[in-house]
C-alpha positions, -999 to 999 in steps of 0.1 A, spaced: 582 -565 39 560 -549 13 521 -549 25 502 -576 3 466 -561 -7 439 -577 -28 425 -556 -58 398 -562 -83 400 -539 -114 393 -549 -149 415 -550 -173 423 -525 -202 446 -500 -212 445 -479 -183 458 -505 -161 480 -531 -185 513 -522 -172 501 -521 -132 486 -554 -137 516 -570 -156 540 -556 -133 557 -533 -151 544 -501 -128 545 -509 -91 535 -495 -59 561 -488 -38 562 -508 -2 531 -525 -15 523 -560 -33 486 -563 -55 473 -597 -57 451 -591 -85 416 -608 -83 402 -618 -117 360 -614 -115 341 -620 -147 319 -600 -152 334 -573 -133 302 -562 -125 301 -591 -100 328 -576 -79 310 -541 -73 285 -560 -58 309 -581 -35 329 -550 -27 296 -532 -17 279 -559 1 306 -578 18 339 -553 16 355 -585 -2 387 -566 -16 410 -543 -2 410 -518 -33 383 -526 -61 370 -510 -90 332 -496 -83 308 -480 -107 308 -445 -99 268 -443 -89 276 -476 -70 303 -460 -51 285 -427 -47 257 -445 -31 275 -468 -11 296 -441 6 261 -424 13 250 -451 32 279 -458 55 304 -481 36 341 -476 48 360 -470 14 367 -440 -3 380 -433 -38 413 -418 -54 404 -400 -81 409 -427 -111 388 -429 -139 376 -460 -158 347 -462 -187 345 -428 -205 317 -428 -228 293 -399 -239 255 -409 -232 230 -391 -256 231 -423 -279 221 -458 -263 179 -458 -255 164 -480 -280 129 -468 -293 100 -492 -306 91 -476 -342 54 -481 -335 58 -462 -297 48 -430 -309 83 -415 -297 92 -385 -315 114 -367 -288 126 -377 -253 102 -357 -239 73 -385 -254 87 -409 -233 68 -389 -200 39 -413 -192 51 -442 -208 73 -476 -198 109 -480 -202 134 -505 -196 170 -503 -174 190 -531 -159 188 -515 -127 178 -477 -113 211 -470 -104 229 -482 -132 257 -455 -142 246 -457 -176 211 -447 -165 218 -422 -145 242 -401 -169 215 -407 -198 185 -395 -178 206 -364 -164 214 -354 -200 178 -362 -212 166 -337 -184 192 -310 -189 192 -309 -228 157 -321 -239 139 -312 -210 124 -348 -200 110 -350 -165 123 -386 -159 103 -386 -126 71 -392 -149 85 -417 -167 80 -454 -154 111 -475 -149 112 -510 -155 142 -527 -136 152 -565 -137 181 -566 -113 188 -555 -83 207 -525 -70 243 -531 -56 233 -514 -21 203 -530 -9 190 -506 16 185 -482 -15 152 -470 -15 136 -464 -51 114 -436 -62 80 -448 -69 82 -444 -105 107 -477 -105 89 -508 -116 106 -538 -105 98 -565 -132 88 -600 -118 118 -627 -115 132 -642 -148 115 -612 -167 139 -606 -194 135 -564 -205 142 -576 -243 113 -597 -241 89 -570 -226 104 -546 -254 96 -574 -280 57 -575 -265 55 -538 -267 51 -540 -229 80 -510 -234 82 -484 -256 122 -480 -251 150 -494 -232 185 -490 -227 209 -508 -252 233 -533 -242 244 -543 -207 223 -516 -192 192 -530 -205 185 -553 -234 217 -572 -233 248 -577 -251 230 -603 -277 200 -587 -282 193 -577 -320 183 -542 -318 181 -536 -355 143 -535 -355 144 -505 -331 156 -470 -334 178 -442 -313 160 -421 -289 184 -392 -302 193 -401 -339 223 -375 -343 238 -383 -310 275 -379 -320 269 -345 -332 252 -335 -300 280 -353 -279 307 -331 -290 286 -302 -292 278 -310 -256 313 -314 -246 325 -285 -263 299 -266 -242 301 -279 -210 337 -297 -207 318 -328 -190 332 -360 -202 310 -386 -184 332 -417 -163 313 -451 -153 343 -463 -128 364 -450 -99 389 -473 -75 379 -473 -35 402 -483 -9 392 -496 24 393 -467 51 409 -493 75 442 -500 56 442 -459 48 443 -456 88 474 -486 88 489 -471 58 482 -430 51 504 -430 25 488 -457 4 462 -432 -15 488 -412 -28 512 -443 -39 485 -458 -52 473 -427 -75 507 -422 -86 509 -459 -99 475 -457 -120 488 -423 -134 520 -439 -147 502 -468 -162 479 -448 -180 507 -424 -191 523 -456 -206 494 -463 -225 487 -434 -237 525 -426 -254 520 -463 -267 486 -452 -284 505 -417 -296 536 -438 -311 521 -471 -325 485 -461 -330 450 -483 -323 459 -521 -318 422 -529 -310 385 -518 -307 394 -497 -271 421 -482 -288 405 -466 -316 376 -453 -290 407 -437 -267 421 -420 -300 389 -409 -312 385 -395 -278 416 -381 -278 409 -358 -309 376 -349 -291 389 -335 -262 416 -322 -276 441 -347 -263 430 -354 -230 408 -388 -232 415 -399 -197 421 -375 -173 429 -383 -137 430 -363 -104 402 -345 -84 402 -308 -102 408 -322 -136 377 -341 -132 352 -316 -108 330 -305 -134 326 -339 -142 320 -349 -110 295 -325 -101 273 -334 -131 270 -369 -119 264 -359 -82 239 -336 -95 223 -361 -113 221 -386 -88 204 -362 -63 178 -351 -87 174 -390 -95 167 -395 -57 196 -418 -52 220 -397 -33 215 -370 -2 215 -335 -10 243 -327 11 271 -348 -5 300 -332 -13 327 -343 -36 352 -339 -14 338 -364 10 339 -390 -17 375 -381 -31 407 -380 -20 421 -347 -32 450 -355 -57 461 -342 -90 
């Protein structure tokens, strides 16, 4: 009789065949638990271990594992996106370059949000920003409750909106979308911190080979102790589901905005927009690990091989 495990992952092209049942995991039944928004599942997993298998934001996972949570990731990655763009700046703030943010006030939903970690790291590497000299205003809890934040993180009073603080001029800049101002916020009166972001992102990828990721899949340790072959079988199923999605894109083209984004990424990366596996992603994982350590989110001794099963 097949074991049945609860799993919470978002719906996208990569997971479609798996969630529809067109791709299965040998000897395993998956009970999909839909959580909207998916970010709520992140918190439920790191605080209550509510699911057997769960998608987690990448830095949330790194931090949770660092704080002793008993789950480990298979090298499956979601949410490929570059991060030279996405910080909106008030036109009257006198911000001409990223280094002008030093000593100023910038909004981000939570300090450990993966978008923030990637962006701060890139701004440090590429533009010389000392992000420890920026006051980062946050208006949400960290998923991992015991995380101790650096002194330049400023919690907003309960009920405070980053969008309202930005409009009042209390912030000179803030992340757009879910990482900061909110999806519905009109940002047309603000400018991008890095106006030529797309060209810079293409150049950065060509030089570094780093392809940022935002999510990964974790499995409870106790399940692996009971079923040692589970991580490999689950990994293989995700690979097959992804391959079917990419085959459909190559044969039929885009059907929606997500498809268009992946096709554009396919062109930029030379045909490999959704790499899975530890070695294929080691360079990108190392970049995020280094950024998280530099930003006081992760213990320096944390090693990649402690975070992921070694599948390719």
